[in-house]
N, C-alpha and C positions, 0 to 999 in steps of 0.2 A: 406493524414493523417499526423499528426503532430507528430515528432519522439519525444519520453519522453526523459524529463529529471529529474534531482534531484538537488534540490536546499535547501540550507540552511535559514530558514525565520530568522527574527529579535525576533522573539519569541522562539527561541530555536527548532521550530518544523522542520521536513524535509518536503520539498513539492514535490510532484512529479505531473510534469506538461506533457501535450501533451495525446496521445492515448496509450493504452496498448492492446497489441493484441498478437496472437501467433507468429507475425514476430517480435515486438519490445520487448518484455518482456525478452526474454533470454539475448539479449544485454544490456539491461539496468540493469539487475542483474549482469551480470559480470562485468560491469563498475561501478557499485556501491555496490557491496556486502559488502564490509567493512562499508559503510553507514549504510545498512539494519542489520548488525551483531555487532554493538558496544554494548558494556555493559553498565549496566543501564537501564535508561527509555529512550525509544524512541517513540516520538509522530510523526505521519504520517499524512499530511494534504493531501486529496485527492480533495479538492475543484476545483484543476485545471487540473483534468483529464477530457478531453473531450470527449472520447470514450473508452469503455471497452469491451471486450468480458470476456470469463470465465478464459482467461491467467492472466488477471488483478487479478481476485479473487485466482489464484494459486500463484501470486506474493506475496499476502497479507498473504496466508497460509503459505508460506516459511518464510516470515518474523516472523510470529508466531512460527514456528518451531525452527528458529534460536535462537530466545530469550528464549524458553523453554530449549535450549541445555545449553546456557550460564548463566540460571539464570537471564536474562534481563525481562524488560517488555515492552510491545508495545502496544500502541492505536492507532487507526486510526479514524480520524476525517473527516467529511464532505463527506463520502462516496456519489458518483453521485447517482442518481435515478437509472440510467441503471445497475450500479455494484449492487446496493442493491437488484433491482430485480432479478439478478441472484445470489444473496447470499440467497435471500428468498427461491428460488424455489429450492435449492440445501440444503436448512437447515443451511447454514454458517452463517447467521446472528445471530444463537444462540451460535455459537462457536467464532466469532469474535468478540474482545473488541471494538465497534463502538460508536463513539461518535458525536455530533453534536454541534457547537459553537451556542452559544446565542440561 
C-alpha cells in the first residue's frame, strides 16, 4: 500500500496521494491537520488516491466539519470510483461537495 501524502499543486489545490485506509488516515490527519483546517476556500484533489476504504470518506467528512466550524468552504475534486461507490451506498454523495474536472 502506498503511504498517503498531501501536496500543494500549482493551481492552489491540495492533492492527496496514495492509499486512504483505517491504518493511514489518522496519521495523515495528524500530520496535515493545519492544511485541512485552513480558513477560506479549500479545494482538495483526490485524483491521485490509489485505494480507499470508508476511512477515506471519514477524512472528507472531517474536512467538511472543520470547514463548517471555521466558516471556510471545501470542495472535493476527482473522487476515485471506489470512494464514490462507498459514498453512494452511505448517501454521502448528497452531502459532500463533489466536483469533477472537465
